PyMOL Python script that loads the backbone (N, CA, C, O; Angstrom):
from pymol import cmd

cmd.read_pdbstr("""\
ATOM      1  N   MET A   1       4.463 -18.075   0.536  1.00  0.00           N
ATOM      2  CA  MET A   1       3.186 -18.583   0.321  1.00  0.00           C
ATOM      3  C   MET A   1       2.125 -17.742   1.632  1.00  0.00           C
ATOM      4  O   MET A   1       2.733 -16.684   1.792  1.00  0.00           O
ATOM      5  N   ALA A   2       1.145 -17.718   2.397  1.00  0.00           N
ATOM      6  CA  ALA A   2       0.583 -17.546   3.581  1.00  0.00           C
ATOM      7  C   ALA A   2       0.670 -18.683   3.863  1.00  0.00           C
ATOM      8  O   ALA A   2       0.778 -19.480   2.931  1.00  0.00           O
ATOM      9  N   THR A   3       0.652 -19.312   5.613  1.00  0.00           N
ATOM     10  CA  THR A   3      -0.318 -20.275   5.823  1.00  0.00           C
ATOM     11  C   THR A   3      -1.448 -20.302   5.794  1.00  0.00           C
ATOM     12  O   THR A   3      -2.183 -19.315   5.851  1.00  0.00           O
ATOM     13  N   PRO A   4      -1.947 -22.012   5.653  1.00  0.00           N
ATOM     14  CA  PRO A   4      -3.383 -21.910   4.959  1.00  0.00           C
ATOM     15  C   PRO A   4      -3.926 -21.791   6.951  1.00  0.00           C
ATOM     16  O   PRO A   4      -3.193 -21.659   7.931  1.00  0.00           O
ATOM     17  N   TRP A   5      -5.281 -21.896   6.882  1.00  0.00           N
ATOM     18  CA  TRP A   5      -5.875 -21.283   7.906  1.00  0.00           C
ATOM     19  C   TRP A   5      -6.678 -23.140   7.794  1.00  0.00           C
ATOM     20  O   TRP A   5      -7.093 -23.606   6.732  1.00  0.00           O
ATOM     21  N   THR A   6      -6.728 -24.145   9.592  1.00  0.00           N
ATOM     22  CA  THR A   6      -6.220 -24.707  10.049  1.00  0.00           C
ATOM     23  C   THR A   6      -8.040 -24.687  10.190  1.00  0.00           C
ATOM     24  O   THR A   6      -8.882 -23.862   9.834  1.00  0.00           O
ATOM     25  N   LEU A   7      -8.080 -25.305  10.512  1.00  0.00           N
ATOM     26  CA  LEU A   7      -9.826 -25.769  11.340  1.00  0.00           C
ATOM     27  C   LEU A   7      -9.923 -25.049  12.787  1.00  0.00           C
ATOM     28  O   LEU A   7     -10.583 -24.053  13.083  1.00  0.00           O
ATOM     29  N   GLU A   8      -8.794 -26.101  13.880  1.00  0.00           N
ATOM     30  CA  GLU A   8      -8.400 -24.827  15.356  1.00  0.00           C
ATOM     31  C   GLU A   8      -7.928 -23.104  14.734  1.00  0.00           C
ATOM     32  O   GLU A   8      -8.216 -22.062  15.323  1.00  0.00           O
ATOM     33  N   ARG A   9      -7.287 -23.187  13.646  1.00  0.00           N
ATOM     34  CA  ARG A   9      -7.183 -21.989  13.345  1.00  0.00           C
ATOM     35  C   ARG A   9      -8.540 -20.799  13.496  1.00  0.00           C
ATOM     36  O   ARG A   9      -8.297 -19.764  14.115  1.00  0.00           O
ATOM     37  N   ARG A  10      -9.982 -21.015  12.889  1.00  0.00           N
ATOM     38  CA  ARG A  10     -10.675 -20.747  12.276  1.00  0.00           C
ATOM     39  C   ARG A  10     -11.551 -20.686  13.431  1.00  0.00           C
ATOM     40  O   ARG A  10     -12.372 -19.780  13.572  1.00  0.00           O
ATOM     41  N   GLN A  11     -11.409 -21.534  14.174  1.00  0.00           N
ATOM     42  CA  GLN A  11     -12.064 -21.597  15.221  1.00  0.00           C
ATOM     43  C   GLN A  11     -11.447 -20.312  16.455  1.00  0.00           C
ATOM     44  O   GLN A  11     -11.941 -19.267  16.879  1.00  0.00           O
ATOM     45  N   ARG A  12      -9.924 -21.161  16.762  1.00  0.00           N
ATOM     46  CA  ARG A  12     -10.102 -19.863  17.528  1.00  0.00           C
ATOM     47  C   ARG A  12     -10.024 -18.175  17.014  1.00  0.00           C
ATOM     48  O   ARG A  12     -10.350 -17.209  17.703  1.00  0.00           O
ATOM     49  N   GLN A  13      -9.528 -18.150  15.694  1.00  0.00           N
ATOM     50  CA  GLN A  13      -9.900 -16.305  15.075  1.00  0.00           C
ATOM     51  C   GLN A  13     -11.588 -16.137  15.668  1.00  0.00           C
ATOM     52  O   GLN A  13     -11.947 -15.418  16.601  1.00  0.00           O
ATOM     53  N   ALA A  14     -12.554 -17.134  14.719  1.00  0.00           N
ATOM     54  CA  ALA A  14     -13.968 -16.912  15.516  1.00  0.00           C
ATOM     55  C   ALA A  14     -14.213 -16.343  16.827  1.00  0.00           C
ATOM     56  O   ALA A  14     -14.617 -15.230  17.163  1.00  0.00           O
ATOM     57  N   GLU A  15     -13.933 -17.187  17.369  1.00  0.00           N
ATOM     58  CA  GLU A  15     -13.754 -17.440  19.044  1.00  0.00           C
ATOM     59  C   GLU A  15     -13.124 -16.037  19.474  1.00  0.00           C
ATOM     60  O   GLU A  15     -14.177 -15.432  19.680  1.00  0.00           O
ATOM     61  N   LEU A  16     -11.894 -14.910  19.806  1.00  0.00           N
ATOM     62  CA  LEU A  16     -11.657 -13.881  19.218  1.00  0.00           C
ATOM     63  C   LEU A  16     -12.617 -12.740  18.612  1.00  0.00           C
ATOM     64  O   LEU A  16     -13.057 -11.848  19.338  1.00  0.00           O
ATOM     65  N   ILE A  17     -12.872 -12.806  17.449  1.00  0.00           N
ATOM     66  CA  ILE A  17     -13.375 -11.982  17.124  1.00  0.00           C
ATOM     67  C   ILE A  17     -14.992 -11.955  18.123  1.00  0.00           C
ATOM     68  O   ILE A  17     -15.261 -10.861  18.618  1.00  0.00           O
ATOM     69  N   ARG A  18     -15.978 -13.106  18.383  1.00  0.00           N
ATOM     70  CA  ARG A  18     -16.594 -12.824  19.277  1.00  0.00           C
ATOM     71  C   ARG A  18     -16.249 -11.731  20.576  1.00  0.00           C
ATOM     72  O   ARG A  18     -17.135 -11.143  21.196  1.00  0.00           O
ATOM     73  N   GLN A  19     -15.114 -11.621  20.785  1.00  0.00           N
ATOM     74  CA  GLN A  19     -14.794 -11.805  22.093  1.00  0.00           C
ATOM     75  C   GLN A  19     -14.834  -9.963  21.938  1.00  0.00           C
ATOM     76  O   GLN A  19     -15.721  -9.199  22.320  1.00  0.00           O
ATOM     77  N   TRP A  20     -13.684  -9.680  21.321  1.00  0.00           N
ATOM     78  CA  TRP A  20     -13.842  -8.879  20.065  1.00  0.00           C
ATOM     79  C   TRP A  20     -14.558  -6.703  20.187  1.00  0.00           C
ATOM     80  O   TRP A  20     -14.275  -5.541  20.478  1.00  0.00           O
ATOM     81  N   GLN A  21     -15.973  -8.028  19.484  1.00  0.00           N
ATOM     82  CA  GLN A  21     -17.449  -7.346  19.271  1.00  0.00           C
ATOM     83  C   GLN A  21     -16.629  -6.312  18.215  1.00  0.00           C
ATOM     84  O   GLN A  21     -16.274  -5.465  19.035  1.00  0.00           O
ATOM     85  N   PRO A  22     -16.243  -5.967  17.262  1.00  0.00           N
ATOM     86  CA  PRO A  22     -15.367  -5.049  16.803  1.00  0.00           C
ATOM     87  C   PRO A  22     -16.582  -4.454  16.265  1.00  0.00           C
ATOM     88  O   PRO A  22     -16.341  -3.296  15.923  1.00  0.00           O
ATOM     89  N   TRP A  23     -18.027  -4.850  16.015  1.00  0.00           N
ATOM     90  CA  TRP A  23     -19.606  -4.390  15.253  1.00  0.00           C
ATOM     91  C   TRP A  23     -19.459  -3.585  16.216  1.00  0.00           C
ATOM     92  O   TRP A  23     -18.994  -2.689  15.510  1.00  0.00           O
ATOM     93  N   LYS A  24     -19.460  -3.203  17.085  1.00  0.00           N
ATOM     94  CA  LYS A  24     -19.958  -2.776  18.337  1.00  0.00           C
ATOM     95  C   LYS A  24     -19.292  -1.715  18.160  1.00  0.00           C
ATOM     96  O   LYS A  24     -19.823  -0.789  18.774  1.00  0.00           O
ATOM     97  N   GLN A  25     -17.817  -1.218  17.272  1.00  0.00           N
ATOM     98  CA  GLN A  25     -17.055   0.262  17.471  1.00  0.00           C
ATOM     99  C   GLN A  25     -17.753   0.360  16.379  1.00  0.00           C
ATOM    100  O   GLN A  25     -18.138   1.524  16.267  1.00  0.00           O
ATOM    101  N   SER A  26     -18.164  -0.408  15.368  1.00  0.00           N
ATOM    102  CA  SER A  26     -18.283   0.858  14.256  1.00  0.00           C
ATOM    103  C   SER A  26     -19.344   1.523  13.885  1.00  0.00           C
ATOM    104  O   SER A  26     -20.391   1.068  13.425  1.00  0.00           O
ATOM    105  N   THR A  27     -19.108   2.408  14.054  1.00  0.00           N
ATOM    106  CA  THR A  27     -20.850   3.388  14.700  1.00  0.00           C
ATOM    107  C   THR A  27     -20.868   4.115  13.405  1.00  0.00           C
ATOM    108  O   THR A  27     -22.056   4.360  13.193  1.00  0.00           O
ATOM    109  N   GLY A  28     -19.977   4.690  12.208  1.00  0.00           N
ATOM    110  CA  GLY A  28     -20.454   5.612  11.325  1.00  0.00           C
ATOM    111  C   GLY A  28     -20.144   6.743  11.615  1.00  0.00           C
ATOM    112  O   GLY A  28     -19.362   7.068  12.509  1.00  0.00           O
ATOM    113  N   PRO A  29     -20.844   7.589  10.738  1.00  0.00           N
ATOM    114  CA  PRO A  29     -20.825   8.596  11.675  1.00  0.00           C
ATOM    115  C   PRO A  29     -21.419   9.060  11.672  1.00  0.00           C
ATOM    116  O   PRO A  29     -22.322   9.022  10.836  1.00  0.00           O
ATOM    117  N   ARG A  30     -21.285  10.370  13.252  1.00  0.00           N
ATOM    118  CA  ARG A  30     -22.231  10.414  14.591  1.00  0.00           C
ATOM    119  C   ARG A  30     -22.812  11.587  13.614  1.00  0.00           C
ATOM    120  O   ARG A  30     -23.740  11.573  12.805  1.00  0.00           O
ATOM    121  N   THR A  31     -21.665  12.869  14.113  1.00  0.00           N
ATOM    122  CA  THR A  31     -22.594  14.172  13.214  1.00  0.00           C
ATOM    123  C   THR A  31     -22.963  14.514  11.704  1.00  0.00           C
ATOM    124  O   THR A  31     -22.684  14.129  10.569  1.00  0.00           O
ATOM    125  N   PRO A  32     -24.095  15.869  12.627  1.00  0.00           N
ATOM    126  CA  PRO A  32     -23.951  16.436  10.478  1.00  0.00           C
ATOM    127  C   PRO A  32     -23.078  16.156   9.720  1.00  0.00           C
ATOM    128  O   PRO A  32     -22.963  15.537   8.663  1.00  0.00           O
ATOM    129  N   GLU A  33     -22.575  16.598  10.275  1.00  0.00           N
ATOM    130  CA  GLU A  33     -21.736  17.102   9.065  1.00  0.00           C
ATOM    131  C   GLU A  33     -20.629  16.089   8.009  1.00  0.00           C
ATOM    132  O   GLU A  33     -20.273  16.263   6.844  1.00  0.00           O
ATOM    133  N   GLY A  34     -20.178  14.588   9.383  1.00  0.00           N
ATOM    134  CA  GLY A  34     -19.522  13.502   9.591  1.00  0.00           C
ATOM    135  C   GLY A  34     -20.566  12.763   8.107  1.00  0.00           C
ATOM    136  O   GLY A  34     -20.176  12.242   7.062  1.00  0.00           O
ATOM    137  N   LYS A  35     -21.844  12.999   8.582  1.00  0.00           N
ATOM    138  CA  LYS A  35     -22.682  12.130   7.868  1.00  0.00           C
ATOM    139  C   LYS A  35     -23.260  13.224   6.329  1.00  0.00           C
ATOM    140  O   LYS A  35     -23.750  12.654   5.354  1.00  0.00           O
ATOM    141  N   ALA A  36     -23.151  14.258   6.347  1.00  0.00           N
ATOM    142  CA  ALA A  36     -23.228  14.820   4.936  1.00  0.00           C
ATOM    143  C   ALA A  36     -21.919  14.420   3.748  1.00  0.00           C
ATOM    144  O   ALA A  36     -21.768  14.400   2.526  1.00  0.00           O
ATOM    145  N   THR A  37     -20.830  14.021   5.488  1.00  0.00           N
ATOM    146  CA  THR A  37     -19.326  13.518   3.831  1.00  0.00           C
ATOM    147  C   THR A  37     -19.594  12.046   3.973  1.00  0.00           C
ATOM    148  O   THR A  37     -18.905  11.405   3.179  1.00  0.00           O
ATOM    149  N   ALA A  38     -20.237  11.429   4.595  1.00  0.00           N
ATOM    150  CA  ALA A  38     -20.164   9.856   4.135  1.00  0.00           C
ATOM    151  C   ALA A  38     -21.563  10.408   2.734  1.00  0.00           C
ATOM    152  O   ALA A  38     -20.943  10.238   1.684  1.00  0.00           O
ATOM    153  N   SER A  39     -22.097  10.601   2.591  1.00  0.00           N
ATOM    154  CA  SER A  39     -23.191  10.386   1.915  1.00  0.00           C
ATOM    155  C   SER A  39     -22.211  10.901   0.428  1.00  0.00           C
ATOM    156  O   SER A  39     -22.742  10.564  -0.631  1.00  0.00           O
ATOM    157  N   ARG A  40     -21.099  11.533   0.322  1.00  0.00           N
ATOM    158  CA  ARG A  40     -21.255  11.782  -0.750  1.00  0.00           C
ATOM    159  C   ARG A  40     -19.750  10.886  -0.761  1.00  0.00           C
ATOM    160  O   ARG A  40     -18.877  11.521  -1.353  1.00  0.00           O
ATOM    161  N   ASN A  41     -19.221   9.374  -0.156  1.00  0.00           N
ATOM    162  CA  ASN A  41     -19.026   8.494  -0.840  1.00  0.00           C
ATOM    163  C   ASN A  41     -18.300   8.379  -2.135  1.00  0.00           C
ATOM    164  O   ASN A  41     -17.427   8.646  -2.961  1.00  0.00           O
ATOM    165  N   ALA A  42     -19.453   7.710  -1.615  1.00  0.00           N
ATOM    166  CA  ALA A  42     -19.939   7.052  -3.617  1.00  0.00           C
ATOM    167  C   ALA A  42     -20.092   8.037  -4.799  1.00  0.00           C
ATOM    168  O   ALA A  42     -20.274   7.579  -5.927  1.00  0.00           O
ATOM    169  N   TRP A  43     -20.050   8.925  -4.659  1.00  0.00           N
ATOM    170  CA  TRP A  43     -20.581  10.302  -5.994  1.00  0.00           C
ATOM    171  C   TRP A  43     -18.899  10.455  -6.250  1.00  0.00           C
ATOM    172  O   TRP A  43     -17.890  10.639  -5.570  1.00  0.00           O
ATOM    173  N   GLN A  44     -19.346  10.214  -7.979  1.00  0.00           N
ATOM    174  CA  GLN A  44     -18.664  10.152  -9.255  1.00  0.00           C
ATOM    175  C   GLN A  44     -17.927  11.400  -9.685  1.00  0.00           C
ATOM    176  O   GLN A  44     -16.770  11.413 -10.106  1.00  0.00           O
ATOM    177  N   GLY A  45     -19.180  13.061  -9.447  1.00  0.00           N
ATOM    178  CA  GLY A  45     -18.837  14.008 -10.723  1.00  0.00           C
ATOM    179  C   GLY A  45     -19.534  13.980 -11.484  1.00  0.00           C
ATOM    180  O   GLY A  45     -20.191  14.990 -11.733  1.00  0.00           O
ATOM    181  N   GLY A  46     -19.699  12.863 -12.164  1.00  0.00           N
ATOM    182  CA  GLY A  46     -20.781  13.698 -13.591  1.00  0.00           C
ATOM    183  C   GLY A  46     -19.804  14.201 -14.628  1.00  0.00           C
ATOM    184  O   GLY A  46     -20.143  13.678 -15.689  1.00  0.00           O
ATOM    185  N   HIS A  47     -19.060  14.746 -14.761  1.00  0.00           N
ATOM    186  CA  HIS A  47     -18.006  16.050 -15.239  1.00  0.00           C
ATOM    187  C   HIS A  47     -16.978  15.061 -16.228  1.00  0.00           C
ATOM    188  O   HIS A  47     -15.899  15.448 -16.677  1.00  0.00           O
ATOM    189  N   ARG A  48     -17.705  13.407 -16.502  1.00  0.00           N
ATOM    190  CA  ARG A  48     -17.727  13.287 -17.937  1.00  0.00           C
ATOM    191  C   ARG A  48     -17.353  13.782 -19.384  1.00  0.00           C
ATOM    192  O   ARG A  48     -16.236  13.800 -19.903  1.00  0.00           O
ATOM    193  N   ALA A  49     -18.267  14.081 -19.779  1.00  0.00           N
ATOM    194  CA  ALA A  49     -19.404  14.769 -20.696  1.00  0.00           C
ATOM    195  C   ALA A  49     -18.302  16.226 -21.162  1.00  0.00           C
ATOM    196  O   ALA A  49     -17.489  16.559 -22.024  1.00  0.00           O
ATOM    197  N   GLN A  50     -19.203  16.922 -19.460  1.00  0.00           N
ATOM    198  CA  GLN A  50     -18.264  17.963 -19.974  1.00  0.00           C
ATOM    199  C   GLN A  50     -16.745  17.530 -20.503  1.00  0.00           C
ATOM    200  O   GLN A  50     -16.672  17.148 -21.670  1.00  0.00           O
ATOM    201  N   LEU A  51     -16.092  17.552 -20.074  1.00  0.00           N
ATOM    202  CA  LEU A  51     -14.745  16.814 -20.105  1.00  0.00           C
ATOM    203  C   LEU A  51     -14.088  16.630 -21.350  1.00  0.00           C
ATOM    204  O   LEU A  51     -12.974  17.079 -21.620  1.00  0.00           O
ATOM    205  N   ARG A  52     -15.018  15.764 -22.312  1.00  0.00           N
ATOM    206  CA  ARG A  52     -15.392  15.025 -23.138  1.00  0.00           C
ATOM    207  C   ARG A  52     -15.525  15.995 -24.580  1.00  0.00           C
ATOM    208  O   ARG A  52     -14.949  15.714 -25.631  1.00  0.00           O
ATOM    209  N   GLU A  53     -16.532  17.350 -24.349  1.00  0.00           N
ATOM    210  CA  GLU A  53     -16.782  17.714 -24.844  1.00  0.00           C
ATOM    211  C   GLU A  53     -15.822  19.239 -24.627  1.00  0.00           C
ATOM    212  O   GLU A  53     -15.645  19.929 -25.632  1.00  0.00           O
ATOM    213  N   LEU A  54     -15.277  19.666 -23.378  1.00  0.00           N
ATOM    214  CA  LEU A  54     -13.736  20.650 -23.674  1.00  0.00           C
ATOM    215  C   LEU A  54     -12.998  20.450 -24.345  1.00  0.00           C
ATOM    216  O   LEU A  54     -12.472  21.468 -24.795  1.00  0.00           O
ATOM    217  N   THR A  55     -12.327  18.821 -24.989  1.00  0.00           N
ATOM    218  CA  THR A  55     -10.970  17.952 -25.128  1.00  0.00           C
ATOM    219  C   THR A  55     -11.872  18.866 -26.433  1.00  0.00           C
ATOM    220  O   THR A  55     -11.781  19.957 -26.996  1.00  0.00           O
ATOM    221  N   GLN A  56     -12.522  17.976 -26.462  1.00  0.00           N
ATOM    222  CA  GLN A  56     -13.262  17.220 -28.609  1.00  0.00           C
ATOM    223  C   GLN A  56     -13.319  18.967 -28.975  1.00  0.00           C
ATOM    224  O   GLN A  56     -13.735  19.352 -30.068  1.00  0.00           O
ATOM    225  N   ALA A  57     -12.862  19.894 -27.945  1.00  0.00           N
ATOM    226  CA  ALA A  57     -13.348  21.939 -28.547  1.00  0.00           C
ATOM    227  C   ALA A  57     -11.901  22.353 -29.012  1.00  0.00           C
ATOM    228  O   ALA A  57     -11.645  22.702 -30.164  1.00  0.00           O
ATOM    229  N   LEU A  58     -11.133  22.290 -28.154  1.00  0.00           N
ATOM    230  CA  LEU A  58      -9.705  22.152 -28.117  1.00  0.00           C
ATOM    231  C   LEU A  58      -9.383  21.728 -28.756  1.00  0.00           C
ATOM    232  O   LEU A  58      -9.126  22.448 -29.721  1.00  0.00           O
ATOM    233  N   ASN A  59      -9.149  20.628 -28.883  1.00  0.00           N
ATOM    234  CA  ASN A  59      -8.512  19.776 -30.337  1.00  0.00           C
ATOM    235  C   ASN A  59      -8.507  20.854 -31.592  1.00  0.00           C
ATOM    236  O   ASN A  59      -7.435  21.363 -31.919  1.00  0.00           O
ATOM    237  N   ALA A  60     -10.378  21.369 -32.659  1.00  0.00           N
ATOM    238  CA  ALA A  60     -10.618  21.630 -33.268  1.00  0.00           C
ATOM    239  C   ALA A  60     -10.045  22.392 -33.302  1.00  0.00           C
ATOM    240  O   ALA A  60      -9.369  22.622 -34.305  1.00  0.00           O
ATOM    241  N   GLU A  61     -10.014  23.507 -31.759  1.00  0.00           N
ATOM    242  CA  GLU A  61      -9.102  25.426 -32.077  1.00  0.00           C
ATOM    243  C   GLU A  61      -7.888  24.511 -32.983  1.00  0.00           C
ATOM    244  O   GLU A  61      -7.735  24.414 -34.200  1.00  0.00           O
ATOM    245  N   LEU A  62      -6.992  23.805 -31.651  1.00  0.00           N
ATOM    246  CA  LEU A  62      -5.536  23.085 -32.878  1.00  0.00           C
ATOM    247  C   LEU A  62      -4.994  23.570 -33.727  1.00  0.00           C
ATOM    248  O   LEU A  62      -4.174  24.376 -34.169  1.00  0.00           O
ATOM    249  N   ALA A  63      -6.158  22.356 -33.917  1.00  0.00           N
ATOM    250  CA  ALA A  63      -5.239  21.956 -35.929  1.00  0.00           C
ATOM    251  C   ALA A  63      -5.907  23.358 -36.362  1.00  0.00           C
ATOM    252  O   ALA A  63      -5.203  24.099 -37.048  1.00  0.00           O
ATOM    253  N   GLU A  64      -7.357  23.836 -35.981  1.00  0.00           N
ATOM    254  CA  GLU A  64      -7.347  24.798 -37.282  1.00  0.00           C
ATOM    255  C   GLU A  64      -6.079  25.889 -36.769  1.00  0.00           C
ATOM    256  O   GLU A  64      -5.295  26.166 -37.677  1.00  0.00           O
ATOM    257  N   MET A  65      -5.717  26.703 -35.075  1.00  0.00           N
ATOM    258  CA  MET A  65      -4.244  26.945 -36.044  1.00  0.00           C
ATOM    259  C   MET A  65      -2.968  26.693 -36.489  1.00  0.00           C
ATOM    260  O   MET A  65      -2.073  27.471 -36.818  1.00  0.00           O
ATOM    261  N   ARG A  66      -3.038  24.842 -36.429  1.00  0.00           N
ATOM    262  CA  ARG A  66      -1.783  24.920 -37.374  1.00  0.00           C
ATOM    263  C   ARG A  66      -2.733  24.585 -38.681  1.00  0.00           C
ATOM    264  O   ARG A  66      -2.129  23.744 -39.347  1.00  0.00           O
ATOM    265  N   ARG A  67      -4.022  24.933 -39.316  1.00  0.00           N
ATOM    266  CA  ARG A  67      -3.739  24.864 -40.902  1.00  0.00           C
ATOM    267  C   ARG A  67      -3.249  26.423 -40.303  1.00  0.00           C
ATOM    268  O   ARG A  67      -2.104  26.500 -39.857  1.00  0.00           O
ATOM    269  N   ILE A  68      -3.894  27.333 -40.298  1.00  0.00           N
ATOM    270  CA  ILE A  68      -3.228  28.778 -40.337  1.00  0.00           C
ATOM    271  C   ILE A  68      -2.789  28.923 -40.329  1.00  0.00           C
ATOM    272  O   ILE A  68      -2.783  30.153 -40.383  1.00  0.00           O
ATOM    273  N   ASN A  69      -0.854  28.116 -40.234  1.00  0.00           N
ATOM    274  CA  ASN A  69       0.133  28.639 -39.391  1.00  0.00           C
ATOM    275  C   ASN A  69       0.699  28.218 -40.543  1.00  0.00           C
ATOM    276  O   ASN A  69       1.311  28.970 -41.301  1.00  0.00           O
ATOM    277  N   ASN A  70       0.486  26.731 -40.775  1.00  0.00           N
ATOM    278  CA  ASN A  70       0.635  26.018 -42.090  1.00  0.00           C
ATOM    279  C   ASN A  70       0.498  26.779 -43.294  1.00  0.00           C
ATOM    280  O   ASN A  70       1.523  26.891 -43.965  1.00  0.00           O
ATOM    281  N   MET A  71      -0.395  27.247 -43.653  1.00  0.00           N
ATOM    282  CA  MET A  71      -1.084  28.008 -44.513  1.00  0.00           C
ATOM    283  C   MET A  71      -0.035  29.604 -44.641  1.00  0.00           C
ATOM    284  O   MET A  71       0.554  29.885 -45.684  1.00  0.00           O
ATOM    285  N   ALA A  72       0.013  30.379 -43.538  1.00  0.00           N
ATOM    286  CA  ALA A  72       1.368  31.588 -43.532  1.00  0.00           C
ATOM    287  C   ALA A  72       1.909  31.073 -43.717  1.00  0.00           C
ATOM    288  O   ALA A  72       2.040  31.652 -44.795  1.00  0.00           O
ATOM    289  N   ARG A  73       3.167  29.665 -43.837  1.00  0.00           N
ATOM    290  CA  ARG A  73       4.386  29.627 -44.028  1.00  0.00           C
ATOM    291  C   ARG A  73       4.558  28.783 -44.961  1.00  0.00           C
ATOM    292  O   ARG A  73       5.380  27.870 -44.890  1.00  0.00           O
ATOM    293  N   GLY A  74       3.398  29.104 -46.461  1.00  0.00           N
ATOM    294  CA  GLY A  74       3.850  28.884 -47.367  1.00  0.00           C
ATOM    295  C   GLY A  74       3.161  27.214 -47.967  1.00  0.00           C
ATOM    296  O   GLY A  74       3.548  26.732 -49.032  1.00  0.00           O
TER     297      GLY A  74
END
""", "prot")
cmd.dss("prot")
cmd.show_as("cartoon", "prot")
cmd.util.cbc("prot")
cmd.orient("prot")
């Protein structure tokens, strides 16, 4: 288990972060291409309904093929 953060350790870390100022280095995308890429970060696709429909159609076709094969065998 990791060592717990003492009050002194927290204060030292806070002071170091204030010195580093990491928020000034994180600028996000700057170019139009980078902004376009970042704008799609949360895009989910929305293809689940189509995929489900195709899966159902495929399963129906497979079931029909099995039925025909069973009839042909006798």
